[in-house]
Residue frames as a rotation matrix with the C-alpha (Angstrom) as fourth column:
MET 1
-0.789 -0.399 -0.466 42.51
0.509 0.000 -0.861 2.03
0.343 -0.917 0.203 -10.44
MET 2
-0.808 0.523 0.273 39.71
-0.575 -0.802 -0.166 4.61
0.132 -0.291 0.948 -10.20
LYS 3
0.062 0.874 -0.482 37.12
-0.582 0.423 0.694 1.91
0.811 0.238 0.535 -10.75
ALA 4
0.003 -0.159 -0.987 38.72
0.454 0.880 -0.140 -0.22
0.891 -0.448 0.075 -8.03
LEU 5
-0.853 -0.332 0.402 38.66
-0.149 -0.584 -0.798 2.50
0.500 -0.740 0.449 -5.38
LYS 6
-0.489 0.719 -0.494 36.23
0.860 0.303 -0.410 2.33
-0.146 -0.625 -0.767 -2.50
ASP 7
0.450 0.707 -0.545 33.41
0.458 -0.707 -0.539 4.76
-0.767 -0.007 -0.642 -3.35
PRO 8
-0.422 -0.695 0.582 34.94
0.857 -0.097 0.506 5.37
-0.295 0.713 0.636 -6.83
PRO 9
-0.679 0.132 -0.722 34.55
-0.178 -0.984 -0.012 8.79
-0.712 0.120 0.692 -8.44
LYS 10
0.134 0.784 0.606 31.61
0.706 0.354 -0.614 9.29
-0.696 0.510 -0.506 -10.70
ALA 11
0.970 0.216 0.109 32.01
0.232 -0.702 -0.673 12.70
-0.069 0.679 -0.731 -12.32
VAL 12
0.139 -0.988 0.060 35.40
0.813 0.148 0.563 13.33
-0.566 -0.030 0.824 -13.93
ALA 13
0.860 0.003 -0.510 37.07
-0.221 -0.899 -0.378 16.47
-0.460 0.438 -0.772 -15.26
LEU 14
0.308 -0.769 0.561 39.61
0.898 0.430 0.097 16.14
-0.316 0.473 0.822 -18.07
LEU 15
0.896 -0.082 -0.436 41.75
-0.121 -0.991 -0.063 19.23
-0.427 0.110 -0.898 -18.38
TYR 16
0.321 -0.794 0.516 44.64
0.834 0.495 0.243 19.55
-0.449 0.353 0.821 -20.81
ALA 17
-0.098 -0.465 -0.880 47.04
-0.082 -0.877 0.473 22.17
-0.992 0.119 0.048 -22.16
ASP 18
0.784 0.567 -0.252 46.75
-0.225 -0.119 -0.967 23.21
-0.578 0.815 0.034 -25.80
ASP 19
-0.197 -0.871 -0.450 50.12
-0.920 0.005 0.392 21.85
-0.340 0.491 -0.802 -26.93
SER 20
0.052 0.258 -0.965 50.23
-0.782 0.611 0.121 18.76
0.621 0.748 0.234 -29.19
PHE 21
-0.790 -0.436 -0.430 51.44
-0.134 0.808 -0.573 16.36
0.598 -0.396 -0.697 -26.50
ASP 22
-0.888 0.441 0.127 48.72
-0.141 0.002 -0.990 17.15
-0.437 -0.897 0.060 -23.97
VAL 23
-0.041 0.866 -0.498 46.01
-0.971 -0.152 -0.184 17.23
-0.235 0.476 0.847 -26.62
SER 24
-0.181 -0.051 -0.982 47.09
-0.560 0.827 0.060 13.71
0.809 0.561 -0.178 -27.63
VAL 25
-0.986 -0.141 -0.087 46.99
0.000 0.522 -0.853 12.58
0.166 -0.841 -0.515 -24.00
ALA 26
-0.489 0.871 0.039 43.43
-0.560 -0.279 -0.780 13.81
-0.669 -0.403 0.624 -23.73
LYS 27
0.025 0.471 -0.882 42.52
-0.972 0.217 0.088 12.15
0.233 0.855 0.463 -27.03
GLY 28
-0.514 -0.278 -0.812 43.72
-0.211 0.958 -0.194 8.83
0.831 0.072 -0.551 -25.70
THR 29
-0.998 0.063 -0.011 42.19
0.022 0.171 -0.985 9.26
-0.060 -0.983 -0.172 -22.25
ARG 30
-0.516 0.849 -0.115 38.71
-0.846 -0.526 -0.089 10.40
-0.136 0.051 0.989 -23.31
PRO 31
0.136 0.631 -0.764 37.46
-0.652 0.637 0.410 7.04
0.746 0.443 0.498 -24.74
LEU 32
-0.606 -0.404 -0.685 39.03
0.204 0.753 -0.625 5.14
0.769 -0.519 -0.374 -21.83
LEU 33
-0.942 0.311 0.122 37.00
-0.245 -0.395 -0.885 7.16
-0.227 -0.864 0.448 -19.33
GLN 34
-0.163 0.933 -0.320 33.84
-0.986 -0.138 0.098 6.69
0.047 0.331 0.942 -21.36
GLN 35
-0.054 0.070 -0.996 34.44
-0.341 0.936 0.085 2.93
0.939 0.344 -0.027 -21.79
ALA 36
-0.835 -0.342 -0.431 35.00
0.269 0.430 -0.862 2.65
0.480 -0.836 -0.267 -18.00
GLY 37
-0.004 0.988 -0.153 31.58
0.813 0.092 0.575 4.23
0.582 -0.122 -0.804 -17.42
PHE 38
-0.502 -0.222 -0.836 32.65
0.727 -0.632 -0.269 7.54
-0.468 -0.743 0.479 -15.90
ASN 39
0.675 0.724 0.141 30.63
0.717 -0.599 -0.357 10.68
-0.174 0.342 -0.923 -16.39
LEU 40
-0.448 -0.838 0.310 32.90
0.889 -0.456 0.053 13.12
0.097 0.299 0.949 -18.26
ALA 41
0.421 0.708 -0.566 31.52
0.818 -0.567 -0.101 16.25
-0.392 -0.421 -0.818 -16.59
MET 42
0.699 -0.298 -0.650 34.24
-0.354 -0.934 0.047 18.52
-0.621 0.198 -0.759 -17.97
ASP 43
0.353 -0.620 0.701 36.42
0.859 0.512 0.020 18.25
-0.371 0.595 0.713 -21.06
GLU 44
0.968 0.106 -0.228 38.38
0.080 -0.990 -0.119 21.50
-0.239 0.097 -0.966 -21.25
ARG 45
0.213 -0.915 0.342 41.46
0.901 0.049 -0.430 22.70
0.377 0.400 0.835 -23.03
TYR 46
0.847 -0.011 -0.532 43.44
0.277 -0.844 0.460 25.52
-0.454 -0.537 -0.711 -21.41
SER 47
0.819 -0.571 0.058 46.33
-0.262 -0.462 -0.847 27.71
0.510 0.679 -0.528 -22.70
SER 48
0.338 -0.810 -0.479 49.87
0.790 0.521 -0.322 26.55
0.511 -0.270 0.816 -22.03
ASN 49
-0.722 -0.691 0.024 51.61
0.497 -0.543 -0.676 28.47
0.480 -0.477 0.736 -19.18
THR 50
0.248 0.872 0.422 48.28
0.061 -0.448 0.892 29.29
0.967 -0.195 -0.165 -17.64
SER 51
-0.834 -0.552 0.018 48.68
0.063 -0.128 -0.990 30.74
0.548 -0.824 0.141 -14.15
ASP 52
-0.663 0.677 0.321 45.02
-0.692 -0.389 -0.608 31.30
-0.287 -0.625 0.726 -13.26
PHE 53
-0.855 0.375 -0.358 42.82
0.143 0.834 0.532 28.20
0.499 0.404 -0.767 -13.08
SER 54
-0.868 0.493 0.062 40.11
-0.235 -0.297 -0.925 29.91
-0.438 -0.818 0.374 -11.02
THR 55
-0.156 0.846 -0.510 37.40
-0.987 -0.157 0.041 29.63
-0.045 0.509 0.859 -13.74
LEU 56
-0.178 0.055 -0.983 38.02
-0.395 0.911 0.122 25.92
0.901 0.410 -0.140 -14.28
LEU 57
-0.925 -0.208 -0.318 38.18
0.195 0.460 -0.866 25.30
0.326 -0.863 -0.385 -10.53
SER 58
-0.649 0.758 0.068 34.87
-0.620 -0.475 -0.624 27.07
-0.441 -0.447 0.778 -10.02
GLN 59
0.070 0.641 -0.764 33.32
-0.901 0.370 0.228 24.77
0.429 0.672 0.603 -12.62
ILE 60
-0.585 -0.376 -0.719 34.83
-0.057 0.903 -0.425 21.77
0.809 -0.208 -0.550 -10.85
LYS 61
-0.975 0.222 0.000 33.10
-0.010 -0.044 -0.999 22.87
-0.221 -0.974 0.045 -7.67
SER 62
-0.356 0.907 -0.226 29.73
-0.833 -0.417 -0.364 23.78
-0.424 0.058 0.904 -9.27
LYS 63
0.159 0.408 -0.899 29.57
-0.815 0.568 0.114 20.49
0.557 0.715 0.423 -11.23
ASN 64
0.595 0.055 0.802 30.50
-0.705 0.514 0.488 18.39
-0.385 -0.856 0.345 -8.21
VAL 65
0.481 -0.532 -0.697 33.42
-0.489 0.498 -0.716 16.80
0.728 0.685 -0.020 -9.95
ASP 66
0.983 -0.083 0.165 34.94
-0.086 0.586 0.806 13.91
-0.164 -0.806 0.569 -8.02
ALA 67
0.270 -0.911 0.312 38.16
0.633 0.412 0.655 13.33
-0.725 0.021 0.688 -9.92
VAL 68
0.846 -0.080 -0.527 40.29
-0.357 -0.819 -0.450 15.84
-0.395 0.569 -0.721 -11.83
LEU 69
0.380 -0.717 0.584 42.78
0.756 0.605 0.251 14.59
-0.533 0.346 0.772 -14.47
VAL 70
0.821 -0.122 -0.558 45.21
-0.262 -0.949 -0.178 17.25
-0.508 0.292 -0.810 -15.67
ALA 71
0.406 -0.704 0.582 47.60
0.893 0.442 -0.089 16.93
-0.195 0.556 0.808 -18.60
GLY 72
0.971 -0.091 0.223 50.05
-0.039 -0.973 -0.228 19.81
0.238 0.212 -0.948 -18.62
HIS 73
0.056 -0.998 0.033 53.54
0.178 -0.023 -0.984 21.05
0.982 0.061 0.176 -17.76
GLU 74
-0.259 -0.230 -0.938 54.97
0.881 0.341 -0.327 21.20
0.395 -0.911 0.114 -14.28
THR 75
-0.991 -0.126 0.037 54.60
0.106 -0.938 -0.330 25.00
0.077 -0.323 0.943 -13.86
GLU 76
-0.395 0.917 0.058 50.94
-0.548 -0.286 0.786 24.75
0.737 0.279 0.616 -14.77
ILE 77
0.121 0.422 -0.898 50.42
0.446 0.786 0.429 21.90
0.887 -0.452 -0.093 -12.31
LEU 78
-0.671 -0.435 -0.601 52.01
0.733 -0.265 -0.627 23.88
0.114 -0.860 0.497 -9.52
ASN 79
-0.902 0.390 0.183 49.71
-0.369 -0.919 0.138 26.82
0.222 0.057 0.973 -10.35
PHE 80
-0.122 0.907 -0.403 46.69
-0.216 0.372 0.903 24.50
0.969 0.197 0.151 -10.38
VAL 81
-0.060 0.036 -0.998 47.42
0.812 0.583 -0.027 23.17
0.581 -0.811 -0.064 -6.89
ARG 82
-0.888 -0.316 -0.335 48.10
0.453 -0.727 -0.516 26.65
-0.081 -0.610 0.789 -5.48
ASN 83
-0.702 0.699 0.139 44.88
-0.509 -0.628 0.589 27.98
0.499 0.343 0.796 -7.04
ALA 84
0.019 0.739 -0.673 42.89
0.143 0.664 0.734 25.03
0.990 -0.110 -0.093 -5.68
LYS 85
-0.384 -0.217 -0.897 44.22
0.896 0.148 -0.419 25.70
0.223 -0.965 0.137 -2.16
SER 86
-0.997 -0.040 -0.070 43.52
0.056 -0.972 -0.230 29.44
-0.059 -0.233 0.971 -2.33
LEU 87
-0.470 0.881 -0.058 39.92
-0.680 -0.320 0.660 28.70
0.563 0.350 0.749 -3.40
ALA 88
-0.545 0.162 0.823 39.56
-0.670 0.506 -0.543 25.84
-0.504 -0.847 -0.167 -0.90
ILE 89
0.519 0.698 -0.493 38.49
-0.855 0.429 -0.292 23.41
0.008 0.573 0.820 -3.65
ALA 90
-0.630 -0.695 0.348 39.32
-0.725 0.686 0.058 19.76
-0.279 -0.216 -0.936 -2.98
PRO 91
0.350 0.707 -0.614 37.60
-0.823 0.546 0.159 17.06
0.448 0.449 0.773 -5.05
LYS 92
0.940 0.054 0.336 38.01
-0.237 0.811 0.535 13.43
-0.244 -0.582 0.775 -4.07
MET 93
0.237 -0.913 0.332 41.19
0.570 0.407 0.714 13.14
-0.787 0.020 0.617 -6.11
TYR 94
0.841 -0.096 -0.532 43.36
-0.487 -0.562 -0.668 14.87
-0.235 0.821 -0.520 -8.68
SER 95
0.416 -0.695 0.586 45.96
0.546 0.707 0.450 13.31
-0.727 0.133 0.674 -10.89
PHE 96
0.642 -0.264 -0.720 48.62
-0.533 -0.829 -0.172 14.93
-0.551 0.494 -0.673 -13.02
THR 97
0.956 -0.291 -0.032 50.69
0.160 0.611 -0.775 13.76
0.245 0.736 0.631 -16.00
VAL 98
0.040 -0.991 0.127 53.82
0.360 -0.104 -0.927 15.46
0.932 0.083 0.353 -14.66
GLY 99
0.096 -0.073 0.993 55.27
-0.659 -0.752 0.008 16.77
0.746 -0.655 -0.120 -11.41
VAL 100
0.831 0.396 0.391 54.39
-0.540 0.408 0.736 14.05
0.132 -0.823 0.553 -8.95
PRO 101
0.797 -0.560 -0.228 57.51
0.556 0.827 -0.087 11.89
0.237 -0.057 0.970 -9.55
SER 102
0.141 -0.795 0.590 59.75
0.354 -0.516 -0.780 14.96
0.925 0.318 0.209 -9.26
ALA 103
-0.151 -0.300 -0.942 61.52
0.989 -0.039 -0.146 16.01
0.007 -0.953 0.303 -6.09
ASP 104
-0.962 -0.212 0.173 61.32
0.226 -0.972 0.067 19.64
0.154 0.104 0.983 -7.28
PHE 105
-0.252 0.952 0.174 57.49
-0.035 -0.189 0.981 19.39
0.967 0.241 0.081 -7.41
ARG 106
0.422 0.420 -0.803 57.29
0.711 0.397 0.581 18.14
0.563 -0.816 -0.131 -3.85
LYS 107
-0.485 -0.674 -0.557 59.81
0.865 -0.464 -0.191 20.73
-0.129 -0.574 0.808 -2.66
ALA 108
-0.860 0.172 0.480 57.91
0.074 -0.889 0.452 23.62
0.504 0.424 0.752 -4.36
LEU 109
0.029 0.991 0.127 54.58
-0.226 -0.118 0.967 22.64
0.974 -0.056 0.221 -2.78
GLY 110
-0.752 -0.330 0.571 55.71
-0.629 0.099 -0.771 21.16
0.198 -0.939 -0.282 0.52
LYS 111
-0.781 0.482 0.397 52.78
0.041 0.674 -0.738 19.54
-0.623 -0.560 -0.546 2.34
ASP 112
0.061 0.843 -0.535 50.38
-0.656 -0.370 -0.658 20.83
-0.753 0.391 0.530 -0.32
ALA 113
-0.427 -0.255 -0.868 51.78
-0.858 0.418 0.299 18.18
0.286 0.872 -0.397 -2.69
ASP 114
-0.889 0.088 0.449 50.28
-0.161 0.859 -0.486 15.43
-0.428 -0.505 -0.750 -0.54
TYR 115
-0.022 0.922 0.387 47.40
0.039 0.387 -0.921 13.41
-0.999 -0.006 -0.044 -1.97
SER 116
0.216 0.071 -0.974 48.41
-0.898 -0.377 -0.226 14.20
-0.383 0.923 -0.018 -5.62
PHE 117
0.491 -0.031 0.871 48.23
0.217 0.972 -0.088 11.18
-0.844 0.232 0.484 -7.89
GLY 118
0.265 -0.430 -0.863 50.43
-0.887 -0.459 -0.044 10.74
-0.377 0.777 -0.504 -10.92
MET 119
0.995 -0.011 0.101 52.09
0.055 0.896 -0.440 8.22
-0.085 0.443 0.892 -13.21
THR 120
0.228 -0.957 -0.182 55.64
-0.876 -0.283 0.390 7.09
-0.425 0.070 -0.903 -13.66
ALA 121
0.668 -0.069 -0.741 57.47
-0.466 0.738 -0.489 4.51
0.580 0.672 0.461 -15.71
TRP 122
0.000 -0.832 -0.555 60.03
0.303 0.529 -0.793 3.88
0.953 -0.169 0.252 -13.00
LEU 123
0.832 0.026 0.554 60.73
-0.501 -0.394 0.770 3.70
0.238 -0.919 -0.315 -9.31
PRO 124
-0.052 -0.992 -0.114 64.11
-0.785 0.112 -0.610 2.87
0.618 0.058 -0.784 -7.75
VAL 125
0.742 0.378 0.554 63.42
-0.633 0.666 0.394 -0.65
-0.220 -0.643 0.734 -6.55
ALA 126
-0.190 -0.912 0.363 66.01
-0.761 0.371 0.533 -3.39
-0.621 -0.175 -0.764 -5.98
SER 127
0.285 0.386 0.878 64.08
0.196 0.873 -0.447 -5.84
-0.938 0.299 0.173 -8.17
LEU 128
0.994 -0.006 -0.106 65.34
-0.104 -0.280 -0.954 -3.96
-0.024 0.960 -0.280 -11.30
LYS 129
0.471 -0.862 0.185 68.72
0.450 0.416 0.791 -5.56
-0.759 -0.289 0.584 -11.81
ASP 130
0.951 -0.211 -0.225 71.48
-0.309 -0.654 -0.690 -3.87
-0.001 0.726 -0.688 -13.71
ARG 131
0.663 -0.747 -0.048 74.90
0.632 0.593 -0.499 -4.82
0.401 0.301 0.865 -15.11
TRP 132
-0.116 -0.790 0.601 76.61
0.289 -0.606 -0.741 -1.59
0.950 0.088 0.299 -14.13
PHE 133
-0.236 0.118 0.965 74.87
-0.704 -0.705 -0.086 -0.39
0.670 -0.699 0.249 -10.93
GLY 134
-0.999 -0.035 0.036 73.72
-0.050 0.756 -0.653 -3.67
-0.005 -0.654 -0.757 -9.50
ASP 135
-0.275 0.957 0.091 70.11
0.961 0.270 0.065 -2.58
0.038 0.105 -0.994 -9.28
ALA 136
0.067 0.403 0.913 67.90
0.487 -0.811 0.323 0.52
0.871 0.423 -0.251 -9.48
GLU 137
0.929 0.244 -0.278 68.04
0.346 -0.312 0.885 1.17
0.129 -0.918 -0.374 -5.75
GLN 138
0.183 -0.948 -0.260 71.85
0.761 -0.031 0.648 1.33
-0.622 -0.317 0.716 -5.84
PHE 139
-0.329 -0.222 0.918 71.67
0.841 -0.511 0.178 3.59
0.430 0.831 0.354 -8.90
ALA 140
0.580 0.684 0.442 69.37
0.383 -0.708 0.594 5.97
0.719 -0.175 -0.672 -7.01
LYS 141
0.817 -0.333 -0.470 71.75
0.444 -0.157 0.882 6.12
-0.368 -0.930 0.020 -4.04
ALA 142
-0.208 -0.949 0.236 74.73
0.883 -0.078 0.463 6.77
-0.422 0.304 0.854 -6.31
TYR 143
-0.138 0.229 0.964 72.87
0.743 -0.619 0.253 9.41
0.655 0.751 -0.084 -8.22
LYS 144
0.866 0.492 0.091 71.78
0.287 -0.637 0.715 11.29
0.410 -0.593 -0.693 -5.09
ALA 145
0.492 -0.766 -0.414 75.31
0.637 -0.007 0.770 11.10
-0.593 -0.643 0.485 -3.65
LYS 146
-0.433 -0.725 0.536 76.65
0.887 -0.235 0.398 12.74
-0.163 0.648 0.744 -6.85
TYR 147
-0.508 0.289 0.811 73.97
0.465 -0.701 0.541 15.28
0.725 0.652 0.222 -7.63
GLY 148
-0.999 0.010 0.039 72.33
-0.039 -0.510 -0.859 15.94
0.011 -0.860 0.510 -4.26
TYR 149
-0.238 0.970 0.048 68.72
-0.893 -0.199 -0.403 14.99
-0.382 -0.139 0.914 -5.16
ASP 150
-0.200 0.238 0.951 66.72
0.019 0.971 -0.239 11.85
-0.980 -0.030 -0.198 -5.94
PRO 151
-0.966 -0.115 -0.231 66.50
-0.230 -0.020 0.973 10.74
-0.117 0.993 -0.008 -9.56
ASP 152
0.122 0.978 0.170 63.17
-0.524 0.209 -0.826 10.34
-0.843 0.012 0.538 -11.31
TYR 153
0.538 0.159 0.828 62.34
0.384 0.828 -0.409 8.33
-0.751 0.537 0.384 -14.39
HIS 154
0.952 -0.243 -0.187 64.11
-0.292 -0.537 -0.792 10.81
0.092 0.808 -0.582 -16.70
ALA 155
0.145 -0.964 0.224 67.48
-0.973 -0.098 0.208 10.03
-0.179 -0.248 -0.952 -15.08
ALA 156
-0.049 -0.122 0.991 66.86
-0.228 0.968 0.108 6.30
-0.973 -0.220 -0.075 -15.10
SER 157
0.847 0.408 0.340 65.77
0.262 0.235 -0.936 6.42
-0.462 0.882 0.092 -18.76
GLY 158
0.753 -0.610 -0.245 68.86
-0.644 -0.610 -0.461 8.43
0.132 0.506 -0.853 -19.67
ALA 159
-0.139 -0.816 0.561 71.16
-0.821 0.412 0.396 5.93
-0.554 -0.405 -0.727 -18.01
ALA 160
0.169 0.291 0.942 69.40
0.155 0.936 -0.317 3.04
-0.973 0.200 0.113 -19.76
ASP 161
0.968 0.130 -0.217 69.75
-0.165 -0.324 -0.931 4.90
-0.191 0.937 -0.292 -23.11
VAL 162
0.248 -0.956 -0.158 73.52
-0.967 -0.234 -0.103 5.00
0.061 0.179 -0.982 -22.69
GLU 163
-0.261 -0.328 0.908 73.62
-0.514 0.843 0.157 1.38
-0.817 -0.426 -0.388 -21.56
ALA 164
0.654 0.576 0.490 71.62
0.158 0.529 -0.834 0.30
-0.740 0.623 0.255 -24.64
LEU 165
0.857 -0.387 -0.340 74.13
-0.492 -0.418 -0.764 2.07
0.154 0.822 -0.549 -26.92
VAL 166
-0.109 -0.927 0.359 77.09
-0.965 0.185 0.187 0.48
-0.240 -0.326 -0.915 -25.10
MET 167
0.006 0.216 0.976 75.50
-0.178 0.961 -0.211 -2.95
-0.984 -0.172 0.044 -25.37
ALA 168
0.900 0.426 0.095 74.80
0.045 0.126 -0.991 -2.43
-0.434 0.896 0.094 -29.08
ILE 169
0.538 -0.785 -0.307 78.34
-0.820 -0.402 -0.408 -1.34
0.198 0.471 -0.860 -29.83
GLU 170
-0.323 -0.621 0.714 79.73
-0.753 0.626 0.204 -4.32
-0.574 -0.472 -0.670 -27.94
LYS 171
0.267 0.533 0.803 77.35
0.058 0.823 -0.565 -6.66
-0.962 0.197 0.189 -29.82
ALA 172
0.988 0.128 -0.089 78.15
-0.067 -0.169 -0.983 -5.18
-0.141 0.977 -0.158 -33.18
ASN 173
0.306 -0.952 0.008 81.86
0.640 0.212 0.738 -5.03
-0.705 -0.221 0.674 -32.37
SER 174
-0.435 -0.325 0.840 81.86
0.866 -0.407 0.291 -1.94
0.248 0.854 0.458 -34.56
LEU 175
-0.482 0.276 -0.832 81.11
0.235 -0.874 -0.426 1.79
-0.844 -0.400 0.356 -34.69
ASP 176
-0.956 0.215 0.198 79.50
0.174 -0.124 0.977 1.48
0.235 0.969 0.081 -38.09
PRO 177
-0.697 0.699 0.160 76.12
-0.690 -0.594 -0.413 3.24
-0.194 -0.398 0.896 -37.74
GLN 178
0.091 0.785 -0.613 74.07
-0.821 0.408 0.400 0.60
0.564 0.467 0.681 -39.56
LYS 179
-0.270 -0.240 -0.932 75.62
0.174 0.940 -0.293 -2.26
0.947 -0.241 -0.213 -37.61
VAL 180
-0.995 -0.074 -0.070 75.11
0.085 -0.238 -0.968 -0.47
0.055 -0.969 0.243 -34.33
ARG 181
-0.451 0.892 -0.041 71.53
-0.892 -0.450 0.036 0.38
0.014 0.052 0.999 -35.29
ASP 182
0.098 0.460 -0.883 70.78
-0.479 0.799 0.363 -3.25
0.872 0.387 0.299 -36.14
ALA 183
-0.612 -0.394 -0.686 72.31
0.406 0.588 -0.700 -4.42
0.679 -0.707 -0.200 -32.86
LEU 184
-0.939 0.303 0.163 70.31
-0.325 -0.630 -0.705 -1.81
-0.111 -0.715 0.691 -30.98
ALA 185
-0.141 0.945 -0.295 67.07
-0.916 -0.012 0.401 -2.95
0.375 0.327 0.867 -32.62
GLY 186
0.208 0.187 -0.960 67.81
-0.054 0.982 0.179 -6.47
0.977 0.015 0.214 -31.41
SER 187
-0.669 -0.463 0.582 68.47
-0.540 -0.235 -0.808 -5.36
0.511 -0.855 -0.093 -27.79
ASP 188
0.521 0.787 -0.331 67.08
-0.174 0.478 0.861 -7.63
0.836 -0.391 0.385 -25.07
PHE 189
-0.485 -0.751 -0.448 68.57
0.438 0.235 -0.868 -7.03
0.757 -0.617 0.215 -21.62
GLU 190
0.553 0.595 -0.583 67.64
0.796 -0.171 0.581 -6.08
0.246 -0.785 -0.568 -18.06
SER 191
-0.410 -0.660 0.629 68.51
0.362 -0.751 -0.552 -2.57
0.837 0.002 0.547 -16.97
LEU 192
-0.884 0.054 -0.465 67.93
0.428 -0.311 -0.849 -0.29
-0.190 -0.949 0.252 -13.97
TYR 193
-0.697 0.654 -0.294 64.98
-0.703 -0.705 0.095 1.15
-0.145 0.273 0.951 -15.99
GLY 194
0.330 0.801 0.500 63.42
-0.509 0.597 -0.620 -2.22
-0.795 -0.050 0.604 -16.69
PRO 195
0.039 -0.320 0.947 63.61
0.568 0.786 0.243 -4.70
-0.822 0.528 0.213 -19.59
ILE 196
-0.024 -0.138 -0.990 64.96
-0.629 -0.768 0.122 -3.11
-0.777 0.626 -0.068 -22.76
LYS 197
-0.612 -0.018 0.791 63.56
0.528 0.735 0.426 -4.81
-0.589 0.678 -0.440 -25.82
PHE 198
-0.626 0.301 -0.720 62.28
-0.520 -0.848 0.098 -2.91
-0.581 0.436 0.687 -28.86
ALA 199
0.214 0.754 0.621 59.12
0.326 0.544 -0.773 -3.77
-0.921 0.368 -0.130 -30.77
ALA 200
-0.090 -0.205 0.975 58.96
0.985 0.126 0.117 -3.34
-0.146 0.971 0.191 -34.55
ASN 201
0.661 0.412 0.628 57.80
0.528 -0.849 0.001 0.26
0.533 0.330 -0.779 -34.10
GLY 202
-0.218 -0.893 0.394 60.83
0.193 -0.435 -0.880 1.09
0.957 -0.116 0.267 -31.93
GLN 203
0.260 0.414 0.872 58.93
-0.749 -0.483 0.453 1.19
0.609 -0.771 0.185 -28.63
ILE 204
-0.878 -0.389 -0.279 59.80
-0.102 0.722 -0.684 -0.66
0.468 -0.572 -0.674 -25.42
ASN 205
0.180 0.950 -0.257 57.05
0.136 0.234 0.963 -2.22
0.974 -0.208 -0.087 -23.39
LEU 206
-0.853 -0.506 -0.130 57.20
0.235 -0.148 -0.961 -0.60
0.467 -0.850 0.245 -19.97
PRO 207
0.087 0.958 -0.274 54.12
0.797 0.098 0.595 -0.84
0.597 -0.271 -0.755 -17.76
GLN 208
-0.311 -0.116 0.943 53.22
-0.211 -0.959 -0.187 2.46
0.927 -0.257 0.274 -16.03
LEU 209
-0.519 0.085 -0.850 52.78
0.803 0.388 -0.452 2.81
0.292 -0.918 -0.270 -12.27
VAL 210
0.453 0.655 0.604 50.22
0.211 -0.738 0.641 4.90
0.866 -0.163 -0.473 -10.42
ILE 211
-0.546 -0.658 -0.519 51.91
0.723 -0.057 -0.688 6.89
0.423 -0.751 0.507 -7.64
GLN 212
0.663 0.688 0.296 50.76
0.368 -0.644 0.671 9.30
0.652 -0.335 -0.680 -4.98
VAL 213
-0.447 -0.743 0.498 52.47
-0.157 -0.483 -0.862 11.76
0.881 -0.463 0.099 -2.72
GLN 214
0.679 0.615 -0.402 51.93
0.261 0.310 0.914 10.51
0.686 -0.726 0.050 0.81
GLY 215
0.854 -0.344 -0.391 53.59
0.355 -0.165 0.920 12.33
-0.381 -0.924 -0.019 3.69
GLY 216
0.550 -0.632 -0.546 55.95
-0.629 -0.744 0.226 14.06
-0.549 0.219 -0.806 1.32
GLN 217
-0.569 -0.756 0.325 57.16
-0.399 0.599 0.694 10.84
-0.719 0.265 -0.642 -0.24
VAL 218
-0.189 0.441 -0.877 56.23
-0.951 0.141 0.276 9.04
0.245 0.886 0.393 -3.46
ALA 219
-0.379 0.152 0.913 54.33
-0.426 0.847 -0.318 5.85
-0.821 -0.509 -0.256 -2.87
GLU 220
-0.886 0.142 -0.441 53.60
-0.341 0.445 0.828 3.21
0.314 0.884 -0.346 -5.50
VAL 221
-0.405 0.833 0.378 49.81
-0.746 -0.063 -0.663 2.79
-0.528 -0.550 0.647 -5.25
TYR 222
0.570 0.712 0.411 48.81
-0.233 0.619 -0.750 0.69
-0.788 0.331 0.518 -8.20
ASN 223
-0.549 -0.728 -0.409 50.48
-0.658 0.075 0.749 -1.43
-0.515 0.681 -0.520 -10.90
ALA 224
-0.442 0.390 -0.807 49.46
-0.735 0.359 0.576 -4.01
0.515 0.848 0.128 -13.49
LYS 225
-0.680 0.126 -0.722 48.72
0.322 0.936 -0.140 -6.52
0.659 -0.328 -0.677 -10.67
GLY 226
0.389 0.908 -0.156 46.57
0.631 -0.139 0.763 -4.16
0.671 -0.395 -0.627 -8.61
PHE 227
0.832 -0.045 0.553 46.99
-0.349 -0.817 0.459 -2.09
0.431 -0.575 -0.696 -5.43
VAL 228
-0.014 -0.912 -0.410 50.42
0.440 0.362 -0.822 -2.00
0.898 -0.192 0.396 -3.85
THR 229
-0.910 -0.209 -0.358 50.04
0.413 -0.413 -0.811 0.74
0.021 -0.886 0.462 -1.19
PRO 230
0.039 0.989 -0.144 46.60
0.971 -0.072 -0.230 1.87
-0.238 -0.131 -0.962 0.04
PRO 231
-0.396 -0.137 0.908 45.77
0.568 -0.814 0.124 5.20
0.722 0.565 0.400 -1.63
LYS 232
-0.766 0.218 -0.605 44.99
0.403 -0.571 -0.715 8.28
-0.501 -0.791 0.350 0.47
TYR 233
-0.805 0.586 0.087 41.46
-0.101 -0.281 0.954 8.71
0.584 0.760 0.286 -0.87
PRO 234
0.593 0.244 0.767 39.25
0.701 -0.626 -0.342 10.66
0.397 0.741 -0.542 -0.80
MET 235
-0.525 -0.786 0.327 41.41
0.551 -0.606 -0.573 13.81
0.648 -0.121 0.752 -0.52
PRO 236
-0.044 0.498 -0.866 40.47
0.951 -0.245 -0.189 15.81
-0.306 -0.832 -0.463 2.63
ALA 237
0.847 0.385 0.367 39.41
0.459 -0.878 -0.137 19.41
0.269 0.285 -0.920 2.53
TRP 238
0.060 -0.903 0.425 42.28
0.259 -0.397 -0.881 21.91
0.964 0.163 0.210 2.65
ASN 239
-0.001 -0.044 0.999 41.34
-0.782 -0.623 -0.028 23.09
0.624 -0.781 -0.034 6.16
ALA 240
0.859 0.377 0.347 41.27
-0.511 0.682 0.523 19.48
-0.039 -0.627 0.778 7.38
ARG 241
0.583 -0.724 -0.369 44.86
0.164 0.549 -0.820 18.62
0.796 0.418 0.439 6.55
């Protein structure tokens, strides 16, 4: 997506927390950025639960970084955005591994959440058909009516987990663990989360979506077929919002 943007970013900063998950995210991202021809101007690990990103943000400004990719936890991402605003640092784009799909993230930051890019495995669209809820859109409405907030991919994944177990038990016609396991491994059905079919390594194949907060709402910007909604890019200066 970054390569397909008008006036694509050139210098990129890769920032990641020092826990094993975020280190692995950086390990996978690093060669992809290099293969795509981006200048990796910063490749920095920071301590988990960091509240002060001023040093890294100062480097982002001094090195004229265009795009900032941050792998971390939601609290760290909130701190990063708040620090960026206080220092008036706004590169062309920033993208986060977590936070953006979450209603709590948008509520915590208000309008300051706008322009943030992120990734998600799921959006509540009617094209995702489901045996129990009808489709993902109806699931999202039922979820919000019950719990008072919009579901994100965690909720949809959790519902699909239960559905997969139910389908496996029905298929096995048994509660025997081995029979249910074998039936689960052979799952192949449509759910509100997407197609549920396991590869030999136990993974499902679920294409990720690039999303962005636009006007306080999550917009699907880019998927496997290309752009869906025009991205808000480049990000304006903080005093121009």
